[in-house]
N, C-alpha and C positions, 0 to 999 in steps of 0.2 A: 474510845470512836475517829476514825481517819477518813477526814472531810475531803471530797474531791472538790479542791480549792476552781475548779474552773465550773463545778456544778452540772456534767456532762449531764445530759438526755441519752437513756441505751431502752430502743424497744425490745420487747420483750414477748415473743409469743410461740403458743404454744392451748394444743385439745385438750389437758390435763393442767387441771385448774390447783392439784398441789403442788406440781410446778412451777407453774407461775407464784402460787404465792412463796415457795421456798426460796426463790431465785430472786424475786420483788424484795423479799425481807430482807437477802444479805448484803444486795446492792444498794438498797437506801441505807444501811446500815452504814453503805463505805460513802455515802453519802454522794451517790449518784440518783439525777431523777428517772424515774419508771412507766410507762409507757408499758399498757400489756393489752396482745390482742389474744385470739383465739383459733383462726381461721387465717388460709392464705389471702383474701379476699381483706382480712381484718391490715394484711400487714401490710399491703400496698396501699390502701387508703391514711393509715395512719404512718407511711412514711412521708408521703405526701402536706399530712395538714399538722402533725407534731416535729420534723424535719431532724429526727433523733440524731444523736452521734454513733450508732454504732446501734444494731438489729442482732438480737438469740434467734435464731430461727428453729423450730421443729421441723425435720424434713417430712415426716408424715402429720401434713397439719390439711383438715376439711376441706374440700373447695380448689383450693390449689395448695401441691405439695412445698413444702421449703425449697424443695428447688425449681419448681416453674417461676416462684418469685422469686429468689437471687436473680433467674436466668430474662423475665422482666426487666429489674434496675438496673443489669449491665447495659440491658439493650434500650432502657429510657438514659444513659449516662448518665445513671448514679452510681456514684463510686463509695459510697457507704458502708465503710468495712462491713462484713456481714459474717459470724458462727454459726456455725450449722450446730444443732442441737438432734442427737436422734442416736436410736435404738439398736441402729446398724452396726458393726463393729467390721464390713468388708472390707476389701482393699477398690473393688471397681464401687461405692459407693461413696466412699472419701475421696479417691481420684474423681469422679466425674464432681461432687461440690467445690472441690481446686477448680477442675475445668471451666466451669459455669463462671467464677469469680470470687467465691467464696474464699475468705481471707486463711480460717481457721477451721477446726472441725473435731467436737468434743461426741465422745459416744456414752451414753448410757449403762448405768448408774454411773454418777459424776461428782464430786467433790465441789460444793460452792466455791471453796477455796480457790480451785484448781481455774473455776470459770473465773474468777476477777483478776487472777494473777494474770490468764492470756486478754482478757478486756483493758490490762493495766498496760500490759505489753504492749497493743494495738495503740494505743493511746498515746505514749513514751514516743510513739516510732513517729507521730502524729502530730508532734510537739515539733513546733519549727527549731530547727538545727540553728545553734550557735557555733560558728565555727570560722573560720579563717576563711576559706573556700566558700562561697556562698551559690556557684553560677558553674556549671562544669559544661565546655564545651567537647562534643566529638562529632567529626566526620558530617559537619551540619545539625547534627543533634544536640539540644543547650538545652540543662537540666538546671533549674533553677531550685534548692534548697530547703529553703525560704517560702516559697511558695510552692513547693511541692510540684511543678507543674514539669513538664517535659514537653522540648516544640521540636518537630522539624522541618526544615525550612519555613517557619516561619508556620506552622501544624501543631493543634494543638499532637501529643498522643496519651491516647483513654486509658488508665495504667487503673488498677488499681493501689490501694496502699504498700502489700507485699511486693506488687510488680516494677514499682518506684523502689523501693529499696535496694528490689534484685538490681534493677540499672544502676544507680546511684553510688553502687557500691564498687560493681562492676567498671563504671565508668573513671570509679577513683581512680583507678587501681588497673590501668591495661596495662597486658603483657603478663597481669601476674595471674597463677594460679589457683583459683578456691576448690577446694575440697566438699565434695558434697554435706558431709556431718558439721564443718566449716560453716558455709553457709545455718543451713539448721541451727547451730547454735545462736549464732551471729543473728540471724535475721529475725526467726520466730520466740526466740529467747527463753526456751526450751525444747527436750531434746522427744525426738521421734522415736527412740526405740531405734534407731536403723532403717525410719521410713524413707529413703533417700527420696521416695518415689515425689512424694512432695515441691523439692526443690525441680527433678525433672518436669513436671507438670507448671512449675509458673518461668522456667527456663524455654519451654515448649512453646507457651502463651506470648512472651515475650518475644522470638522470630517473628511472630502470624505475626503481632502487631507492627513491628518491622519490615518486615516483609514490606508492608505498602508503602515502604520510604526507602525501600531496597538496602537495608542493610541486615537483614536477618543474620548472613555470614561471619557478620560484625561477633555473634559469639560466637567463637569455638571450642567443640567439647574436648578435650585432651582425655581422652580413650584412660578407665579404671580411677580416673581420678576425679576431675570434675570438670570444672567449665572457666574460660577466660576472657577478657575481652579483648579482641588482635589489637595490636596496635597501628598509631599511625603512620602513614611512611607521606 
């Protein structure tokens, strides 16, 4: 049995008892602490009371659906990583989940092994970087890789984990063009089978947040290729 050394706590919310039991069993086998709920109101209460390190939310929850739970968390400036779990496999639902701040999206039926792999990928990203350069500065934007913070002219930039990683990667390499496929593989840790819309959604959300500081034009689209951060002059 592979125990998670830091005993991260994971919140799992689903209205299907068999799904809860299956997911909880496999997560506990990996050494994670597990907290469970059965509806959207449970989810919001448990996030505050239990302070989990990650949440797995079913979309079709009673009382409040998973999209609304995630939206309220982000409105409250809670950046807990969220994986959406749902039977919906259409692009609109997937994009909506990403638009409101979800970090990942898995459709039912799913393999517990796949879910665990994606959870581990998120936790690896959140682990403090052991790098020679821990602070990146760009046009008044300061990115602290160790603290996982981005500050613009003294004001904090509220980002999800994936938005932070995407911005940090671009800021480390101004002027370098990254393809959508590369960004998917590098930041998500697995292939979305050509679903490059995932990258586009995160770029759009980054630009929206940077626009508050008039920095949205710093991320440039290279038509037919991908994205790059404009070089400082």
